[in-house]
VEXMAR-151124 format. One record per residue: residue in one letter; y, x, z of N, C-alpha, C in turn. Coordinates in steps of 0.001 Angstrom, whole numbers, padded with zeros to 6 digits, always signed. Example, Ala and Ser with C-alpha at 12.3 -4.5 7.8 and 13.67 -1.06 7.14 Angstrom:
% VEXMAR-151124
A-005690+013190+007800-004500+012300+007800-003300+013200+007800S-002250+012850+007080-001060+013670+007140+000030+012900+007870
***
This chain:
% VEXMAR-151124
X-051260-073445-042957-052507-072924-043537-052527-071397-043513X-051352-070789-043816-051289-069324-043805-051578-068792-042411X-051036-069472-041394-051268-069041-040015-052749-069125-039660X-053404-070189-040111-054830-070353-039854-055643-069245-040505X-055295-068923-041762-056003-067865-042473-055859-066522-041773X-054640-066251-041271-054418-064986-040572-055253-064918-039300X-055353-066050-038600-056145-066072-037373-057613-065837-037674X-058112-066503-038741-059512-066334-039127-059802-064903-039525X-058864-064293-040252-059040-062900-040666-059113-061979-039460X-058200-062233-038491-058180-061409-037281-059477-061546-036501X-059995-062785-036392-061248-063008-035677-062400-062287-036361X-062419-062347-037703-063471-061683-038467-063451-060182-038231X-062253-059607-038268-062140-058167-038063-062495-057790-036638X-062166-058668-035692-062523-058424-034296-064026-058299-034159X-064756-059190-034828-066221-059156-034773-066759-057901-035401X-066181-057461-036535-066676-056296-037248-066460-055011-036474X-065406-054979-035615-065067-053736-034948-065466-053722-033480X-066388-054597-033120-066892-054561-031755-065831-054877-030727X-064866-055753-031055-063871-056167-030077-062555-055448-030200X-062355-054663-031226-061096-053938-031405-060423-054416-032670X-059220-054904-032535-058450-055343-033690-057159-054558-033748X-056532-054568-034921-055289-053834-035111-054360-054651-035978X-053083-054571-035735-052112-055385-036452-052136-055110-037944X-052396-053843-038328-052360-053502-039747-053514-054109-040526X-054500-054687-039827-055640-055268-040515-055552-056787-040617X-054508-057390-040098-054420-058840-040108-054122-059369-041501X-053612-058526-042362-053376-058932-043728-054119-057986-044653X-054414-058478-045819-055166-057671-046769-056371-058428-047268X-056959-057902-048308-058127-058531-048920-059382-057776-048508X-060249-058439-047778-061492-057824-047334-062492-057793-048479X-063045-056611-048736-064061-056473-049771-065361-057070-049254X-065969-057920-050039-067204-058584-049624-068411-057686-049888X-069142-057370-048812-070396-056634-048938-071545-057605-048688X-072502-057591-049558-073601-058549-049500-074603-058212-048409X-074839-056928-048167-075863-056507-047217-075342-055547-046146X-074480-054614-046512-074020-053574-045592-073306-054180-044389X-073658-053697-043196-073049-054198-041969-072323-053114-041179X-072537-051871-041533-071885-050780-040813-070536-050406-041420X-070165-051082-042483-068975-050698-043245-068096-051920-043505X-066787-051758-043257-065797-052795-043567-064693-052172-044401X-064326-052816-045492-063280-052302-046373-062244-053408-046613X-060987-053065-046358-059893-054023-046548-058841-053398-047457X-058493-054089-048507-057473-053596-049438-056092-054063-048985X-055168-053124-048936-053783-053415-048608-052910-052927-049762X-051665-053292-049731-050755-052821-050763-050527-051317-050589X-050951-050550-051559-050732-049110-051517-051868-048296-050921X-052842-048924-050310-053964-048174-049743-055122-049119-049444X-056276-048513-049181-057472-049260-048784-057972-048683-047470X-058235-049547-046497-058696-049100-045190-060200-049335-045064X-060933-048264-044838-062381-048350-044680-062750-048003-043242X-063517-048859-042608-063930-048669-041220-065445-048571-041133X-065925-047489-040529-067363-047301-040333-067666-047533-038860X-068544-048480-038588-068932-048762-037215-069826-047645-036685X-069776-047450-035390-070659-046471-034755-072066-047061-034691X-073029-046470-035376-074382-047040-035405-075075-047043-034053X-074608-046179-033134-075274-046030-031841-074532-046734-030710X-073264-047126-030979-072471-047844-029980-071768-049000-030681X-072294-050194-030484-071777-051343-031208-070327-051657-030872X-069858-051184-029718-068479-051469-029304-067507-050375-029750X-067975-049436-030559-067128-048317-030975-067031-048215-032497X-065987-047529-032934-065811-047228-034353-066128-045751-034563X-066920-045453-035569-067263-044064-035863-066101-043363-036551X-065501-044025-037543-064423-043387-038306-063652-044439-039109X-062368-044188-039303-061551-045014-040183-060882-044123-041220X-060868-044589-042458-060261-043841-043552-059225-044704-044252X-058118-044087-044580-057117-044737-045421-057186-044086-046790X-057665-044825-047764-057780-044321-049131-056451-044562-049840X-055719-043474-050066-054395-043561-050668-054422-042863-052026X-054047-043551-053100-054047-042928-054426-053220-041654-054459X-053709-040643-055169-053008-039361-055276-051607-039578-055840X-050660-038860-055265-049286-038949-055743-048482-040074-055136X-049136-040946-054408-048443-042080-053799-048071-041748-052364X-046929-042223-051922-046477-041949-050563-047429-042583-049550X-047691-041852-048484-048591-042352-047459-047855-043384-046602X-048361-044604-046525-047716-045635-045704-047628-045200-044248X-046566-045599-043581-046336-045175-042199-047356-045744-041227X-047972-046877-041572-048846-047543-040609-050316-047154-040726X-050622-046068-041431-052033-045672-041554-052306-044282-040986X-051360-043738-040244-051556-042385-039728-052595-042339-038611X-053042-043488-038148-054125-043530-037159-055461-043179-037805X-055528-043335-039139-056779-043124-039866-056771-041775-040573X-057946-041321-040974-058062-040102-041780-057601-040421-043199X-056611-039686-043674-056068-039925-045013-056968-039259-046056X-057397-040041-047039-058207-039520-048134-057488-039830-049440X-057107-038788-050153-056428-038966-051433-057469-039250-052520X-057313-040361-053187-058275-040767-054208-057651-040751-055600X-058463-040538-056641-059900-040269-056543-060180-038828-056132X-061263-038628-055419-061670-037282-055033-062083-036503-056279X-061747-035206-056295-062048-034384-057467-062801-033106-057147X-062725-032661-055875-063386-031400-055498-063961-031555-054094X-065198-031985-053997-065782-032260-052686-066975-031356-052380X-067160-031106-051087-068328-030376-050609-069392-031395-050214X-070577-031281-050782-071638-032246-050552-072749-031585-049743X-073070-032182-048598-074020-031567-047678-075413-032183-047749X-075718-032963-048765-077069-033517-048871-077444-033719-050328X-078722-033558-050610-079211-033754-051973-079090-035210-052409X-079136-036138-051432-079006-037566-051738-077674-037858-052425X-076606-037315-051869-075281-037619-052407-074966-036795-053659X-075639-035665-053798-075528-034927-055061-076114-035763-056193X-077298-036308-055960-077950-037142-056968-077118-038383-057266X-076501-038941-056245-075652-040113-056428-074486-039814-057365X-073834-038673-057146-072701-038305-058000-073153-038010-059424X-074331-037457-059567-074874-037227-060901-075018-038553-061641X-075548-039539-060958-075771-040831-061601-074461-041544-061909X-073477-041391-061065-072190-042051-061297-071336-041307-062325X-071847-040173-062811-071084-039408-063785-069948-038621-063178X-070011-038344-061879-068957-037599-061189-069480-036264-060658X-070481-035716-061334-071042-034434-060894-070030-033302-061004X-069010-033471-061864-067985-032435-061984-067090-032384-060749X-067245-033339-059831-066462-033364-058598-067135-032577-057473X-068306-032019-057732-069009-031245-056712-068487-029813-056728X-067722-029453-055688-067159-028106-055600-068087-027150-054871X-068935-027690-054026-069853-026856-053270-070943-027692-052634X-072027-027033-052232-073156-027720-051615-073673-026904-050442X-074330-027604-049524-075025-026947-048418-076518-027189-048576X-077311-026357-047930-078775-026490-047989-079269-026521-049430X-078844-025551-050205-079202-025489-051625-080707-025504-051848X-081463-024915-050948-082912-024832-051144-083587-026197-051165X-082899-027212-050633-083470-028559-050625-082980-029413-051794X-082134-028870-052619-081585-029638-053740-082389-029323-054997X-083130-030306-055470-084022-030097-056617-083399-030633-057905X-082114-030471-058044-081410-030947-059238-081091-029725-060096X-081744-029547-061229-081585-028336-062046-080133-028018-062377X-079337-029033-062714-077952-028781-063105-077172-028117-061979X-077371-028573-060759-076656-027997-059627-077119-026569-059367X-078413-026336-059452-078924-024976-059292-078308-024035-060323X-078175-024517-061551-077585-023712-062623-076109-023433-062371X-075388-024455-061908-073957-024296-061647-073690-023343-060490X-074557-023375-059486-074416-022438-058372-074664-021012-058859X-075693-020853-059672-076020-019530-060207-074886-018978-061057X-074200-019884-061773-073085-019467-062631-071790-019299-061857X-071785-019649-060561-070598-019488-059736-069611-020629-059819X-069973-021695-060513-069046-022822-060645-069135-023799-059476X-070250-023774-058759-070411-024547-057533-070756-023567-056426X-070068-023692-055291-070286-022761-054184-071481-023173-053338X-072244-022181-052908-073317-022386-051942-072756-021993-050586X-072516-022980-049710-071866-022695-048428-072864-022508-047295X-074140-022351-047656-075139-022019-046651-075783-023202-045966X-076235-022975-044745-076953-023977-043971-076034-025132-043590X-076538-026344-043723-075717-027512-043443-075288-027622-041994X-076089-027089-041063-075752-027157-039649-074794-026051-039223X-074754-024976-039986-073828-023877-039676-073310-023260-040980X-072514-024003-041729-072029-023526-043030-071026-022389-042877X-070834-021665-043983-069850-020585-043998-068482-021218-044243X-067709-021332-043183-066427-022039-043246-065472-021366-044229X-065512-020042-044282-064605-019316-045180-064855-019699-046641X-066108-019883-047005-066425-020281-048380-065892-021677-048684X-065961-022542-047687-065450-023902-047869-063949-023876-048077X-063245-023147-047237-061783-023062-047343-061374-022454-048678X-062113-021450-049115-061797-020755-050366-061839-021693-051573X-062713-022695-051537-062841-023629-052657-061830-024780-052592X-061110-024871-051490-060072-025902-051298-060563-027310-051670X-061615-027776-051036-062135-029114-051347-061230-030215-050809X-061347-031396-051394-060553-032535-050919-061315-033401-049931X-062614-033119-049717-063397-033851-048731-064729-033147-048502X-065310-033396-047321-066634-032906-046976-067524-034114-046715X-068658-034198-047399-069573-035318-047216-070727-034878-046317X-070772-035461-045098-071746-035041-044109-072361-036253-043426X-073595-036111-042985-074280-037200-042295-074112-037053-040793X-073671-038108-040108-073510-038046-038652-074842-038235-037945X-074932-037671-036734-076136-037835-035930-075732-038157-034497X-076562-038913-033830-076270-039303-032455-076250-038075-031553X-075221-038007-030697-075083-036923-029728-075073-035543-030374X-074520-035460-031593-074495-034172-032288-073401-033249-031767X-072421-033818-031078-071330-032991-030566-070249-032710-031576X-070255-033422-032698-069210-033244-033700-069576-032219-034760X-068556-031766-035488-068786-030887-036638-068197-029490-036434X-067924-029136-035195-067477-027781-034886-066195-027374-035591X-066203-026176-036161-065006-025618-036804-064557-026430-038014X-065471-027196-038595-065100-027985-039777-064058-029043-039433X-063977-029408-038160-062991-030398-037743-061598-029778-037588X-061527-028453-037688-060261-027758-037468-059577-027309-038752X-060211-027531-039915-059654-026978-041158-058904-028012-041989X-058641-029175-041401-057784-030188-042020-058282-030649-043392X-059579-030842-043488-060193-031408-044695-060937-032664-044269X-060696-033802-044905-061353-035043-044491-062870-034920-044498X-063497-035363-043423-064951-035402-043341-065388-036850-043559X-066093-037073-044649-066619-038406-044937-067983-038514-044261X-068075-039380-043263-069315-039512-042508-070253-040489-043219X-071315-039945-043763-072255-040726-044581-073295-041368-043674X-072951-042522-043138-073797-043192-042160-074640-044293-042768X-074769-044316-044091-075517-045405-044713-076983-045427-044301X-077510-044264-043897-078926-044216-043531-079210-045004-042253X-078164-045408-041521-078344-046190-040312-078261-047697-040565X-078112-048080-041818-078111-049517-042122-079491-050111-041849X-079532-051435-041695-080746-052101-041240-081687-052550-042349X-081316-052345-043597-082205-052764-044686-082023-051841-045878X-083008-051778-046768-082907-050906-047945-081697-051230-048822X-081434-052496-049052-080306-052865-049907-078969-052649-049211X-078936-052770-047891-077701-052494-047156-077328-051021-047300X-078331-050154-047221-078077-048721-047405-077609-048443-048830X-078288-049037-049787-077939-048799-051187-076543-049300-051522X-076075-050319-050819-074776-050905-051144-073607-049976-050826X-073831-048957-050021-072770-047986-049760-072347-047265-051035X-073160-047356-052055-072792-046797-053352-071434-047320-053784X-071135-048561-053453-069851-049170-053837-068685-048482-053128X-068860-048123-051872-067827-047411-051123-067581-046029-051718X-068660-045332-052058-068516-044007-052647-067841-044098-054016X-068084-045192-054736-067399-045400-056009-065900-045508-055825X-065466-046137-054732-064035-046241-054434-063434-044858-054201X-064190-043993-053538-063682-042659-053228-063521-041797-054476X-064433-041959-055425-064427-041090-056602-063841-041753-057849X-063201-042893-057670-062517-043520-058796-063438-044102-059848X-064625-044492-059437-065565-045104-060387-066173-046353-059762X-065306-047164-059188-065758-048343-058454-066531-049309-059342X-066038-049525-060546-066709-050468-061435-068108-049986-061799X-068236-048687-062052-069546-048119-062381-070494-048251-061188X-069986-047968-059994-070814-048054-058801-071253-049495-058535X-070322-050429-058690-070662-051844-058495-071751-052277-059467X-071638-051809-060699-072611-052164-061728-073984-051583-061406X-074013-050333-060964-075279-049691-060612-075959-050421-059461X-075162-050784-058456-075758-051489-057324-076231-052876-057723X-075492-053554-058577-075890-054896-059011-077263-054864-059685X-077509-053833-060472-078809-053687-061134-079909-053463-060095X-079631-052588-059123-080600-052314-058062-080894-053578-057256X-079858-054297-056900-079988-055536-056135-080867-056544-056873X-080562-056753-058137-081312-057722-058939-082766-057293-059096X-082981-056014-059378-084333-055501-059577-085159-055604-058304X-084563-055228-057171-085283-055266-055893-085727-056684-055562X-084817-057629-055689-085143-059009-055329-086148-059632-056296X-086097-059222-057556-087081-059718-058525-088477-059197-058171X-088551-057917-057795-089835-057334-057397-090354-057982-056116X-089465-058215-055181-089850-058857-053922-090430-060245-054185X-089760-061004-055050-090240-062346-055386-091609-062287-056065X-091793-061286-056916-093069-061111-057612-094196-060837-056618X-093905-059978-055636-094920-059640-054637-095257-060843-053766X-094249-061635-053412-094476-062783-052540-095323-063849-053213X-095342-063857-054544-096124-064845-055278-097603-064464-055361X-097902-063209-055018-099275-062751-055113-100122-063369-054012X-101269-063869-054380-102165-064449-053399-103322-063544-053071X-103173-062243-053371-104255-061281-053157-104692-061270-051694X-105958-061477-051405-106427-061522-050023-106656-060156-049399X-106458-059091-050167-106696-057757-049626-108030-057202-050069X-108128-055902-050097-109345-055245-050560-110546-055650-049711X-110297-055825-048412-111406-056149-047516-111897-057569-047694X-111124-058397-048393-111529-059768-048638-111321-060681-047448X-110600-060215-046431-110370-061041-045259-109460-062212-045599X-109869-063441-045349-109014-064586-045634-107812-064615-044696X-106720-065142-045202-105522-065296-044382-104595-064101-044414X-105007-062994-045019-104132-061826-045135-103372-061925-046448X-102034-061852-046382-101216-062058-047573-101308-060909-048550X-101586-059733-048079-101668-058575-048962-102482-057489-048295X-102671-056372-048963-103432-055270-048379-102774-054784-047090X-103575-054481-046111-103047-053872-044903-102806-052395-045191X-101749-051832-044598-101332-050483-044987-100977-049634-043776X-101388-048392-043820-101059-047382-042824-100064-046414-043459X-099057-045984-042685-098012-045118-043227-097960-043766-042519X-097738-042732-043324-097525-041348-042879-098741-040790-042136X-098554-039612-041517-099694-038952-040871-099192-038071-039741X-100109-037362-039110-099748-036547-037950-098768-035435-038296X-097831-035215-037390-096962-034043-037422-097215-033304-036111X-097998-032255-036178-098446-031620-034949-099430-032536-034244X-099088-032924-033017-099948-033828-032251-099391-035244-032194X-098336-035506-032966-097665-036807-032906-097690-037476-034273X-097911-038771-034278-097878-039568-035503-096597-040411-035446X-095654-040084-036318-094387-040824-036340-094536-042033-037275X-094767-043182-036681-094985-044410-037429-093641-045108-037667X-093303-045454-038915-092061-046179-039171-092036-047505-038412X-090941-047750-037693-090817-048992-036948-090723-050199-037865X-090944-051358-037305-090915-052578-038100-089569-052887-038692X-088490-052414-038071-087139-052658-038575-086588-051479-039363X-087406-050453-039577-086984-049340-040426-086973-049800-041871X-086295-049057-042742-086240-049474-044146-087628-049463-044779X-088438-048462-044434-089795-048413-044988-090642-049558-044435X-090500-049811-043145-091247-050904-042539-090894-052242-043165X-089605-052456-043418-089183-053701-044044-089664-053800-045484X-089714-052664-046154-090185-052686-047539-091659-053062-047626X-092422-052742-046592-093819-053173-046574-093908-054696-046568X-093013-055324-045787-092967-056784-045752-092512-057333-047098X-091498-056695-047691-090995-057140-048991-092043-056970-050087X-092935-055993-049902-094011-055783-050865-095200-056705-050597X-095040-057591-049609-096089-058543-049239-097364-057825-048798X-097146-056776-048001-098274-056076-047424-098423-056438-045960X-099545-056139-045397-099792-056394-043982-099631-055078-043228X-098515-054940-042504-098199-053698-041815-098414-053886-040313X-099277-053096-039695-099617-053284-038280-098413-053257-037334X-097344-052540-037713-096177-052435-036845-095011-053294-037354X-095319-054314-038134-094265-055177-038685-093456-055855-037593X-094073-056139-036463-093374-056816-035378-092641-055884-034435X-092696-054597-034690-092004-053620-033846-090489-053708-034065X-089708-053497-033009-088251-053658-033090-087495-052372-033406X-088188-051254-033562-087505-049981-033801-087029-049878-035252X-085814-049341-035423-085284-049122-036774-085596-047723-037277X-086099-046878-036392-086501-045532-036777-088009-045387-036625X-088455-044152-036466-089886-043896-036307-090304-043985-034844X-091551-044361-034632-092104-044484-033283-093164-043400-033090X-092970-042473-032155-093964-041408-031927-095177-041946-031175X-096355-041759-031757-097577-042272-031151-098679-041208-031191X-099605-041273-030251-100757-040366-030307-101746-040851-031359X-102589-039955-031818-103562-040276-032859-104434-041467-032478X-104897-041512-031245-105817-042549-030805-105209-043942-030916X-103913-044050-030620-103237-045346-030706-103168-045835-032142X-102869-044912-033068-102785-045277-034483-104165-045673-035009X-105165-044917-034631-106524-045225-035083-106965-046599-034600X-106658-046908-033352-107063-048193-032789-106379-049358-033495X-105098-049196-033824-104338-050303-034400-104449-050379-035913X-104630-049256-036591-104605-049262-038058-105821-048588-038677X-106848-048390-037918-108035-047730-038455-108693-048492-039589X-108521-049820-039606-109130-050638-040650-108174-050959-041799X-107054-050284-041853-106083-050545-042933-106716-050281-044295X-106413-051138-045252-106995-051014-046594-106462-049805-047345X-105164-049522-047165-104499-048465-047925-103754-047550-046967X-103726-046268-047303-103002-045280-046497-102008-044562-047405X-100737-044625-047024-099675-043952-047771-098989-042947-046853X-098789-041725-047335-098061-040758-046513-097226-039820-047380X-096197-039264-046742-095329-038281-047393-095657-036891-046853X-095493-035900-047690-095748-034519-047279-094968-033593-048198X-094907-032339-047843-094253-031349-048689-095166-030173-048934X-095243-029718-050165-096106-028586-050475-095953-028145-051912X-096550-027001-052239-096428-026468-053591-097519-026999-054518X-098373-027883-053988-099414-028487-054822-099761-029868-054262X-100507-030630-055020-100902-031969-054600-102061-031892-053608X-101907-032542-052475-102929-032495-051438-104181-033254-051877X-105316-032860-051361-106596-033485-051722-107271-034056-050473X-108345-034832-050700-109112-035365-049576-109706-034243-048738X-110166-033185-049405-110755-032057-048678-109735-031424-047733X-108513-031223-048250-107464-030618-047423-107048-031555-046295X-106984-032841-046603-106605-033815-045585-107632-033838-044449X-108893-033758-044810-109950-033745-043808-109869-032500-042932X-109498-031376-043561-109385-030130-042789-108175-030140-041857X-107168-030918-042197-105993-031006-041324-106354-031611-039975X-107171-032660-040016-107589-033317-038766-108898-034045-039010X-109925-033685-038238-111239-034277-038462-111236-035788-038247X-110274-036286-037444-110226-037714-037149-109826-038584-038323X-109218-037973-039352-108806-038769-040511-110001-039464-041176X-111172-038890-041038-112355-039469-041669-112734-040817-041067X-112151-041137-039907-112475-042404-039252-111688-043578-039815X-110680-043284-040649-109878-044368-041219-110586-044970-042430X-110608-046282-042472-111270-047006-043556-110709-046593-044921X-109384-046439-045006-108764-046079-046281-109246-044720-046768X-109493-043791-045839-110013-042471-046213-111437-042611-046752X-112264-043375-046062-113651-043575-046480-113737-044272-047837X-112853-045248-048043-112862-046018-049295-112101-045328-050424X-111531-044154-050132-110766-043391-051120-109577-044200-051663X-108816-044759-050723-107599-045490-051092-106411-044891-050348X-106227-043596-050549-105143-042839-049926-104200-042346-051019X-102910-042506-050781-101885-042095-051742-100877-041181-051040X-100556-040074-051693-099602-039137-051122-098346-039012-051965X-097232-038786-051292-095954-038536-051975-095498-037132-051608X-095577-036215-052553-095143-034845-052322-093634-034780-052522X-092881-034723-051421-091419-034766-051509-090850-033480-052097X-091684-032409-052160-091223-031162-052758-091315-031205-054277X-092206-032010-054802-092419-032065-056246-092003-033394-056859X-091363-034219-056083-090850-035494-056593-089378-035629-056208X-088748-036680-056693-087329-036926-056371-087205-038065-055364X-088145-038112-054442-088177-039179-053441-086868-039255-052661X-086457-038151-052061-085265-038168-051222-083975-038292-052035X-083994-037819-053256-082797-037915-054093-082546-039342-054566X-083586-040072-054862-083435-041356-055542-083570-042591-054657X-084512-042578-053725-084850-043834-053040-083749-044428-052161X-082831-043634-051564-081790-044280-050759-080926-045259-051552X-080603-044928-052795-079761-045804-053603-080548-046545-054679X-081862-046299-054739-082742-047027-055661-084005-047474-054928X-083859-048287-053887-085052-048734-053163-085979-049577-054031X-085451-050130-055106-086294-050925-056011-087359-050061-056671X-087060-048799-056953-088046-047907-057565-089197-047631-056591X-088860-047480-055311-089896-047249-054311-090694-048529-054070X-090013-049667-054029-090701-050942-053835-091699-051184-054960X-091359-050779-056161-092270-050931-057295-093563-050161-057055X-093453-048944-056514-094649-048169-056170-095505-048907-055152X-094856-049413-054106-095594-050099-053046-096333-051321-053586X-095660-052090-054420-096280-053302-054959-097450-052953-055879X-097261-051933-056680-098326-051523-057607-099573-051085-056838X-099370-050421-055696-100498-049948-054895-101128-051091-054098X-100302-051909-053477-100810-052972-052614-101308-054187-053395X-100831-054357-054615-101219-055516-055424-101596-055066-056840X-102712-054403-056986-103117-053909-058307-103351-055027-059314X-103469-056261-058832-103671-057379-059755-102395-057789-060491X-101235-057307-060002-099965-057623-060655-099751-056661-061821X-099612-057198-063008-099420-056361-064192-097949-056219-064558X-097694-055339-065517-096349-055178-066048-095445-054249-065271X-095929-053643-064192-095105-052722-063408-095153-051325-064024X-094088-050539-063849-094089-049168-064396-095088-048283-063662X-095432-047128-064220-096360-046196-063548-095800-045760-062196X-096678-045296-061349-096258-044820-060032-095266-043674-060196X-094183-043735-059417-093106-042758-059544-093164-041692-058448X-093551-042093-057230-093522-041170-056097-094898-040921-055491X-095640-041960-055271-096970-041839-054655-098053-041724-055714X-099026-040855-055455-100141-040666-056381-101453-040685-055598X-102528-041234-056193-103813-041250-055481-104343-039835-055274X-104909-039589-054122-105459-038270-053827-106729-038029-054626X-106931-036771-055012-108169-036347-055657-109086-035741-054587X-110382-035717-054883-111343-035210-053900-111095-033737-053571X-110866-032939-054599-110625-031510-054396-109736-030985-055506X-109204-029785-055317-108343-029173-056324-109178-028729-057521X-108646-028998-058685-109381-028636-059903-109072-027215-060326
***
């Protein structure tokens, strides 16, 4: 029986790593992830091995980490992996998303420095930087390496990108780079589940598991609530399960429409809405000309878009941006909702709390459903500035 179990374990790991297996992984306890598919974690005696799959090459591994408790001898068979001493206590965080995550997990004191400070809308971090307790290491794409070295961090948290060419000089300073690839997961809950991995790194695994369990339960409860709605849509068209919805708006001359397999696209389905690109296979955004979007979604009941600015956009301003917007049914019917990412915590919260965003979508697409909290991110547009 033991031999059979070892074979099954090896086969499972072979599948997870795109055809690459290793002797050190044949034994150990695999951590069960309910949704995440880009991450595999196996507990061994004395260390935990975490493997991140390459999101762009299914036959490759992006990174492997050996999480070894501080003060414990490093096992001889894990030198192939990046050694990370846990729990982390002084890390450089290169995104506002992960800053907010650490705040929620109660590990904000582990933030030694941040990049792209101008995009971090967390008052506590701004205050700590001003007081000199958290370092501002500059632009995330070209940080001041000397400032990073001076703070002696135990890890750098950075998001990988396809064909980025690596991390330059940061790869030469012998500080573990934690590649935050959760944004490449295929579903909102899969992305949120990476919270459990980050909990392992910062010594708050139980807290992280608990936070995710609440998000998981809340998201699925909201999804079930939306699926029970028999709302035929504002237009009254029979056979439509929910309001039809158009997402985002022009950026220059291009309209980047979320693909059907993107997290936002999937959330439209979970909110029981009718999304014109639901059948699209892209997991990212699809660049389209204005005419194509108008033809396919001009009759959408509701229009939701994200934008950044120092004030709330109005119908008048939207019309001035592009005269063609007036041709959309949602614009004419005054059913347009905007999310100002500069004045909300959209980017800080939604990656690990997709249930909060789903609640907004359901409230907008199914106004007949009662008991939902007020809108958190999206707000209805006003005709003009007051």
